The first five atom37 places (N, CA, C, CB, O) and aatype in JSON, in Angstrom:
{
  "aatype": [20, 20, 20, 20, 20, 20, 20, 20, 20, 20, 20, 20, 20, 20, 20, 20, 20, 20, 20, 20, 20, 20, 20, 20, 20, 20, 20, 20, 20, 20, 20, 20, 20, 20, 20, 20, 20, 20, 20, 20, 20, 20, 20, 20, 20, 20, 20, 20, 20, 20, 20, 20, 20, 20, 20, 20, 20, 20, 20, 20, 20, 20, 20, 20, 20, 20, 20, 20, 20, 20, 20, 20, 20, 20, 20, 20, 20, 20, 20, 20, 20, 20, 20, 20],
  "atom_mask": [
    [1, 1, 1, 1, 1],
    [1, 1, 1, 1, 1],
    [1, 1, 1, 1, 1],
    [1, 1, 1, 1, 1],
    [1, 1, 1, 1, 1],
    [1, 1, 1, 1, 1],
    [1, 1, 1, 1, 1],
    [1, 1, 1, 1, 1],
    [1, 1, 1, 1, 1],
    [1, 1, 1, 1, 1],
    [1, 1, 1, 1, 1],
    [1, 1, 1, 1, 1],
    [1, 1, 1, 1, 1],
    [1, 1, 1, 1, 1],
    [1, 1, 1, 1, 1],
    [1, 1, 1, 1, 1],
    [1, 1, 1, 1, 1],
    [1, 1, 1, 1, 1],
    [1, 1, 1, 1, 1],
    [1, 1, 1, 1, 1],
    [1, 1, 1, 1, 1],
    [1, 1, 1, 1, 1],
    [1, 1, 1, 1, 1],
    [1, 1, 1, 1, 1],
    [1, 1, 1, 1, 1],
    [1, 1, 1, 1, 1],
    [1, 1, 1, 1, 1],
    [1, 1, 1, 1, 1],
    [1, 1, 1, 1, 1],
    [1, 1, 1, 1, 1],
    [1, 1, 1, 1, 1],
    [1, 1, 1, 1, 1],
    [1, 1, 1, 1, 1],
    [1, 1, 1, 1, 1],
    [1, 1, 1, 1, 1],
    [1, 1, 1, 1, 1],
    [1, 1, 1, 1, 1],
    [1, 1, 1, 1, 1],
    [1, 1, 1, 1, 1],
    [1, 1, 1, 1, 1],
    [1, 1, 1, 1, 1],
    [1, 1, 1, 1, 1],
    [1, 1, 1, 1, 1],
    [1, 1, 1, 1, 1],
    [1, 1, 1, 1, 1],
    [1, 1, 1, 1, 1],
    [1, 1, 1, 1, 1],
    [1, 1, 1, 1, 1],
    [1, 1, 1, 1, 1],
    [1, 1, 1, 1, 1],
    [1, 1, 1, 1, 1],
    [1, 1, 1, 1, 1],
    [1, 1, 1, 1, 1],
    [1, 1, 1, 1, 1],
    [1, 1, 1, 1, 1],
    [1, 1, 1, 1, 1],
    [1, 1, 1, 1, 1],
    [1, 1, 1, 1, 1],
    [1, 1, 1, 1, 1],
    [1, 1, 1, 1, 1],
    [1, 1, 1, 1, 1],
    [1, 1, 1, 1, 1],
    [1, 1, 1, 1, 1],
    [1, 1, 1, 1, 1],
    [1, 1, 1, 1, 1],
    [1, 1, 1, 1, 1],
    [1, 1, 1, 1, 1],
    [1, 1, 1, 1, 1],
    [1, 1, 1, 1, 1],
    [1, 1, 1, 1, 1],
    [1, 1, 1, 1, 1],
    [1, 1, 1, 1, 1],
    [1, 1, 1, 1, 1],
    [1, 1, 1, 1, 1],
    [1, 1, 1, 1, 1],
    [1, 1, 1, 1, 1],
    [1, 1, 1, 1, 1],
    [1, 1, 1, 1, 1],
    [1, 1, 1, 1, 1],
    [1, 1, 1, 1, 1],
    [1, 1, 1, 1, 1],
    [1, 1, 1, 1, 1],
    [1, 1, 1, 1, 1],
    [1, 1, 1, 1, 1]
  ],
  "atom_positions": [
    [[-32.72, -1.89, -22.51], [-31.55, -2.59, -22.03], [-31.99, -3.7, -21.07], [-30.55, -1.61, -21.35], [-32.11, -3.47, -19.87]],
    [[-32.24, -4.87, -21.6], [-32.67, -5.98, -20.76], [-31.52, -6.59, -19.97], [-33.33, -7.05, -21.6], [-31.75, -7.42, -19.09]],
    [[-30.29, -6.19, -20.26], [-29.15, -6.7, -19.5], [-29.23, -6.29, -18.04], [-27.85, -6.19, -20.11], [-28.78, -7.04, -17.16]],
    [[-29.8, -5.11, -17.76], [-29.94, -4.69, -16.36], [-30.9, -5.61, -15.61], [-30.45, -3.23, -16.29], [-30.63, -5.98, -14.47]],
    [[-32.0, -5.98, -16.24], [-32.93, -6.89, -15.56], [-32.3, -8.27, -15.38], [-34.25, -7.01, -16.35], [-32.56, -8.94, -14.38]],
    [[-31.5, -8.7, -16.32], [-30.78, -9.98, -16.17], [-29.79, -9.88, -15.02], [-30.05, -10.36, -17.5], [-29.65, -10.82, -14.24]],
    [[-29.1, -8.75, -14.91], [-28.14, -8.55, -13.82], [-28.87, -8.58, -12.47], [-27.39, -7.21, -13.99], [-28.37, -9.16, -11.51]],
    [[-30.05, -7.95, -12.4], [-30.85, -8.0, -11.16], [-31.22, -9.44, -10.82], [-32.13, -7.14, -11.3], [-31.18, -9.84, -9.66]],
    [[-31.59, -10.22, -11.84], [-31.94, -11.63, -11.61], [-30.73, -12.42, -11.1], [-32.48, -12.26, -12.9], [-30.88, -13.27, -10.22]],
    [[-29.56, -12.15, -11.65], [-28.34, -12.83, -11.19], [-28.07, -12.48, -9.73], [-27.13, -12.45, -12.08], [-27.67, -13.34, -8.95]],
    [[-28.28, -11.22, -9.36], [-28.11, -10.8, -7.96], [-29.15, -11.47, -7.06], [-28.2, -9.27, -7.84], [-28.84, -11.84, -5.93]],
    [[-30.38, -11.62, -7.55], [-31.42, -12.31, -6.78], [-31.04, -13.77, -6.57], [-32.78, -12.2, -7.51], [-31.21, -14.3, -5.47]],
    [[-30.53, -14.42, -7.59], [-30.08, -15.81, -7.48], [-28.95, -15.9, -6.47], [-29.63, -16.36, -8.86], [-28.9, -16.83, -5.66]],
    [[-28.04, -14.95, -6.52], [-26.93, -14.91, -5.57], [-27.45, -14.79, -4.15], [-25.98, -13.74, -5.89], [-26.98, -15.49, -3.25]],
    [[-28.42, -13.9, -3.94], [-29.0, -13.73, -2.61], [-29.68, -15.01, -2.13], [-30.01, -12.57, -2.61], [-29.55, -15.38, -0.96]],
    [[-30.41, -15.67, -3.02], [-31.05, -16.93, -2.64], [-30.02, -17.98, -2.24], [-31.9, -17.46, -3.8], [-30.27, -18.8, -1.35]],
    [[-28.88, -17.95, -2.9], [-27.84, -18.95, -2.64], [-27.11, -18.69, -1.32], [-26.84, -18.98, -3.79], [-26.89, -19.62, -0.54]],
    [[-26.73, -17.44, -1.05], [-25.9, -17.15, 0.13], [-26.69, -16.61, 1.31], [-24.83, -16.17, -0.24], [-26.2, -16.66, 2.44]],
    [[-27.89, -16.1, 1.08], [-28.68, -15.5, 2.14], [-28.44, -14.0, 2.23], [-28.36, -16.16, 3.47], [-27.33, -13.53, 1.97]],
    [[-29.47, -13.28, 2.6], [-29.4, -11.82, 2.63], [-28.34, -11.3, 3.59], [-30.74, -11.25, 3.01], [-27.74, -10.25, 3.35]],
    [[-28.1, -12.01, 4.67], [-27.13, -11.56, 5.66], [-25.68, -11.69, 5.25], [-27.34, -12.29, 6.91], [-24.8, -11.11, 5.89]],
    [[-25.41, -12.45, 4.2], [-24.03, -12.69, 3.78], [-23.67, -12.02, 2.46], [-23.79, -14.16, 3.65], [-22.61, -12.3, 1.9]],
    [[-24.51, -11.15, 1.95], [-24.26, -10.52, 0.65], [-23.0, -9.66, 0.66], [-25.45, -9.68, 0.24], [-22.31, -9.58, -0.36]],
    [[-22.69, -9.02, 1.78], [-21.49, -8.18, 1.85], [-20.21, -9.02, 1.7], [-21.46, -7.41, 3.17], [-19.16, -8.47, 1.38]],
    [[-20.3, -10.32, 1.94], [-19.15, -11.2, 1.81], [-18.95, -11.79, 0.43], [-19.25, -12.29, 2.77], [-17.99, -12.51, 0.2]],
    [[-19.86, -11.49, -0.5], [-19.73, -12.02, -1.86], [-18.53, -11.38, -2.53], [-21.03, -11.77, -2.68], [-18.43, -10.16, -2.62]],
    [[-17.61, -12.23, -3.0], [-16.4, -11.74, -3.67], [-16.5, -11.84, -5.18], [-15.2, -12.52, -3.19], [-16.04, -10.95, -5.9]],
    [[-17.11, -12.91, -5.67], [-17.15, -13.13, -7.12], [-18.38, -13.96, -7.46], [-15.86, -13.84, -7.62], [-18.78, -14.86, -6.72]],
    [[-18.98, -13.64, -8.6], [-20.11, -14.4, -9.12], [-19.74, -14.86, -10.52], [-21.44, -13.54, -9.12], [-19.48, -14.04, -11.4]],
    [[-19.71, -16.16, -10.72], [-19.39, -16.73, -12.02], [-20.64, -16.88, -12.87], [-18.7, -18.08, -11.85], [-21.66, -17.39, -12.41]],
    [[-20.55, -16.44, -14.11], [-21.68, -16.5, -15.03], [-21.17, -16.99, -16.39], [-22.37, -15.1, -15.17], [-20.15, -16.51, -16.89]],
    [[-21.88, -17.94, -16.96], [-21.61, -18.38, -18.32], [-22.65, -17.77, -19.23], [-21.61, -19.94, -18.43], [-23.85, -17.84, -18.96]],
    [[-22.18, -17.18, -20.33], [-23.08, -16.54, -21.29], [-22.72, -17.0, -22.69], [-23.01, -14.98, -21.18], [-21.57, -16.86, -23.13]],
    [[-23.69, -17.56, -23.38], [-23.47, -17.98, -24.75], [-23.48, -16.79, -25.7], [-24.52, -19.0, -25.16], [-24.22, -15.83, -25.51]],
    [[-22.65, -16.88, -26.71], [-22.55, -15.8, -27.7], [-23.85, -15.61, -28.47], [-21.4, -16.08, -28.68], [-24.07, -14.55, -29.06]],
    [[-24.71, -16.62, -28.48], [-26.0, -16.55, -29.18], [-27.18, -16.42, -28.21], [-26.19, -17.77, -30.06], [-28.31, -16.76, -28.56]],
    [[-26.92, -15.94, -27.0], [-27.97, -15.84, -25.98], [-28.82, -14.58, -26.14], [-27.36, -15.87, -24.6], [-29.78, -14.39, -25.4]],
    [[-28.47, -13.73, -27.08], [-29.23, -12.5, -27.26], [-28.94, -11.47, -26.19], [-30.7, -12.81, -27.28], [-29.78, -10.62, -25.88]],
    [[-27.75, -11.54, -25.63], [-27.35, -10.64, -24.56], [-26.09, -9.9, -24.99], [-27.11, -11.42, -23.23], [-25.15, -10.5, -25.52]],
    [[-26.08, -8.6, -24.75], [-24.87, -7.81, -24.96], [-24.0, -8.04, -23.73], [-25.19, -6.26, -25.17], [-24.23, -7.47, -22.66]],
    [[-23.0, -8.89, -23.89], [-22.22, -9.36, -22.75], [-21.49, -8.22, -22.04], [-21.22, -10.41, -23.19], [-21.43, -8.21, -20.81]],
    [[-20.95, -7.28, -22.78], [-20.26, -6.16, -22.15], [-21.21, -5.32, -21.31], [-19.58, -5.29, -23.2], [-20.83, -4.82, -20.25]],
    [[-22.44, -5.14, -21.77], [-23.44, -4.4, -21.0], [-23.83, -5.16, -19.74], [-24.7, -4.13, -21.87], [-23.99, -4.56, -18.67]],
    [[-23.98, -6.47, -19.85], [-24.3, -7.29, -18.68], [-23.18, -7.19, -17.66], [-24.53, -8.76, -19.09], [-23.43, -7.06, -16.46]],
    [[-21.95, -7.25, -18.12], [-20.81, -7.15, -17.21], [-20.79, -5.79, -16.51], [-19.49, -7.38, -17.97], [-20.54, -5.72, -15.31]],
    [[-21.06, -4.73, -17.25], [-21.11, -3.39, -16.68], [-22.18, -3.3, -15.58], [-21.4, -2.35, -17.77], [-21.93, -2.79, -14.49]],
    [[-23.37, -3.81, -15.89], [-24.47, -3.78, -14.92], [-24.13, -4.6, -13.68], [-25.76, -4.32, -15.57], [-24.4, -4.17, -12.56]],
    [[-23.55, -5.78, -13.87], [-23.18, -6.61, -12.72], [-22.1, -5.95, -11.87], [-22.7, -7.98, -13.2], [-22.14, -6.02, -10.65]],
    [[-21.13, -5.31, -12.52], [-20.09, -4.61, -11.76], [-20.71, -3.53, -10.88], [-19.04, -3.99, -12.72], [-20.32, -3.36, -9.73]],
    [[-21.68, -2.79, -11.43], [-22.34, -1.72, -10.67], [-23.14, -2.29, -9.5], [-23.25, -0.91, -11.59], [-23.06, -1.76, -8.39]],
    [[-23.9, -3.36, -9.74], [-24.74, -3.93, -8.68], [-23.93, -4.64, -7.61], [-25.74, -4.89, -9.29], [-24.2, -4.49, -6.42]],
    [[-22.94, -5.42, -8.02], [-22.15, -6.19, -7.06], [-21.17, -5.31, -6.28], [-21.39, -7.29, -7.77], [-20.68, -5.71, -5.22]],
    [[-20.89, -4.12, -6.79], [-19.98, -3.21, -6.12], [-20.68, -2.23, -5.2], [-19.19, -2.45, -7.12], [-20.03, -1.37, -4.61]],
    [[-21.99, -2.35, -5.05], [-22.78, -1.44, -4.23], [-23.54, -2.23, -3.17], [-23.76, -0.61, -5.1], [-23.74, -3.43, -3.32]],
    [[-23.98, -1.55, -2.1], [-24.77, -2.25, -1.07], [-26.03, -2.85, -1.69], [-25.15, -1.29, 0.07], [-26.63, -2.23, -2.57]],
    [[-26.44, -4.0, -1.25], [-25.97, -4.73, -0.07], [-24.75, -5.6, -0.32], [-27.07, -5.58, 0.45], [-24.27, -6.27, 0.6]],
    [[-24.23, -5.61, -1.54], [-23.04, -6.41, -1.84], [-21.8, -5.63, -1.4], [-22.95, -6.75, -3.37], [-21.37, -5.78, -0.25]],
    [[-21.24, -4.84, -2.25], [-20.16, -3.95, -1.85], [-18.81, -4.23, -2.46], [-20.02, -4.0, -0.42], [-18.09, -3.29, -2.8]],
    [[-18.43, -5.49, -2.61], [-17.1, -5.76, -3.15], [-17.06, -6.94, -4.12], [-16.14, -6.02, -2.03], [-15.98, -7.42, -4.48]],
    [[-18.22, -7.38, -4.53], [-18.27, -8.49, -5.46], [-17.95, -8.06, -6.88], [-19.64, -9.14, -5.42], [-18.17, -6.91, -7.26]],
    [[-17.44, -8.99, -7.65], [-17.16, -8.75, -9.06], [-17.71, -9.92, -9.88], [-15.63, -8.56, -9.3], [-17.74, -11.06, -9.41]],
    [[-18.14, -9.64, -11.1], [-18.58, -10.73, -11.97], [-17.4, -11.37, -12.68], [-19.6, -10.22, -13.0], [-16.42, -10.7, -13.01]],
    [[-17.49, -12.66, -12.89], [-16.52, -13.4, -13.7], [-17.34, -14.05, -14.81], [-15.7, -14.48, -12.85], [-17.97, -15.08, -14.61]],
    [[-17.31, -13.43, -15.98], [-18.14, -13.9, -17.1], [-17.3, -14.74, -18.05], [-18.77, -12.71, -17.85], [-16.24, -14.33, -18.51]],
    [[-17.81, -15.93, -18.32], [-17.18, -16.82, -19.29], [-18.05, -16.84, -20.53], [-16.98, -18.27, -18.72], [-19.24, -17.18, -20.47]],
    [[-17.47, -16.48, -21.65], [-18.19, -16.48, -22.92], [-18.1, -17.86, -23.56], [-17.61, -15.39, -23.88], [-17.02, -18.44, -23.67]],
    [[-19.25, -18.37, -23.97], [-19.34, -19.7, -24.56], [-20.0, -19.64, -25.92], [-20.12, -20.65, -23.64], [-20.62, -18.64, -26.28]],
    [[-19.87, -20.7, -26.67], [-20.66, -20.86, -27.88], [-22.07, -21.26, -27.44], [-20.04, -21.94, -28.86], [-22.24, -21.78, -26.34]],
    [[-23.04, -21.03, -28.26], [-24.39, -21.46, -27.91], [-25.21, -20.34, -27.32], [-24.35, -22.61, -26.95], [-24.89, -19.16, -27.47]],
    [[-26.31, -20.73, -26.63], [-27.24, -19.73, -26.11], [-27.45, -19.86, -24.6], [-28.57, -19.86, -26.83], [-28.5, -19.45, -24.09]],
    [[-26.49, -20.42, -23.89], [-26.61, -20.61, -22.46], [-26.51, -19.29, -21.69], [-25.54, -21.57, -21.98], [-25.89, -18.33, -22.14]],
    [[-27.14, -19.29, -20.54], [-26.97, -18.23, -19.56], [-27.19, -18.88, -18.21], [-27.98, -17.02, -19.8], [-28.3, -19.32, -17.9]],
    [[-26.13, -18.95, -17.39], [-26.28, -19.59, -16.09], [-25.27, -19.02, -15.1], [-26.1, -21.11, -16.21], [-24.16, -18.64, -15.45]],
    [[-25.71, -18.97, -13.85], [-24.81, -18.66, -12.74], [-24.11, -19.96, -12.39], [-25.58, -18.05, -11.5], [-24.76, -20.96, -12.1]],
    [[-22.78, -19.95, -12.4], [-22.04, -21.19, -12.18], [-21.48, -21.31, -10.77], [-20.91, -21.28, -13.16], [-21.34, -22.43, -10.26]],
    [[-21.17, -20.19, -10.13], [-20.66, -20.25, -8.76], [-20.77, -18.89, -8.1], [-19.21, -20.75, -8.73], [-20.89, -17.86, -8.77]],
    [[-20.72, -18.91, -6.78], [-20.64, -17.69, -5.98], [-19.52, -17.9, -4.98], [-22.02, -17.37, -5.27], [-19.56, -18.83, -4.18]],
    [[-18.52, -17.02, -5.02], [-17.42, -17.08, -4.06], [-17.71, -16.11, -2.93], [-16.06, -16.75, -4.74], [-17.98, -14.94, -3.17]],
    [[-17.64, -16.61, -1.7], [-17.97, -15.8, -0.53], [-16.79, -15.81, 0.42], [-19.23, -16.33, 0.17], [-16.18, -16.85, 0.64]],
    [[-16.47, -14.65, 0.99], [-15.44, -14.54, 2.01], [-15.98, -15.18, 3.28], [-15.02, -13.05, 2.26], [-16.96, -14.7, 3.86]],
    [[-15.35, -16.27, 3.7], [-15.84, -17.0, 4.88], [-15.09, -16.58, 6.14], [-15.69, -18.51, 4.66], [-15.21, -17.24, 7.18]],
    [[-14.34, -15.51, 6.07], [-13.64, -15.02, 7.25], [-12.4, -15.82, 7.59], [-14.56, -15.02, 8.41], [-11.9, -15.73, 8.71]],
    [[-11.92, -16.59, 6.64], [-10.7, -17.36, 6.86], [-10.89, -18.7, 7.53], [-9.78, -16.57, 7.66], [-9.91, -19.34, 7.93]],
    [[-12.12, -19.13, 7.66], [-12.35, -20.44, 8.29], [-12.36, -21.55, 7.28], [-13.65, -20.45, 9.06], [-12.54, -22.71, 7.64]]
  ]
}
């Protein structure tokens, strides 16, 4: 199941983007996945839900957009900024 390693990589990219100290504030991670990317999208979503819902994250959820083609990219990270 290489989807788990892909999910770990997406979490690593998220950490690089927001910083280790702000991971608990991650609310949503946007991912585009092509239907021909060789990825079982439902498995990837399951893995991301498990990782983003546990420490050091805690309340993040994946938002996966299915596309034609073979793309795989993190498109955005939504972070709770405390209302500022």
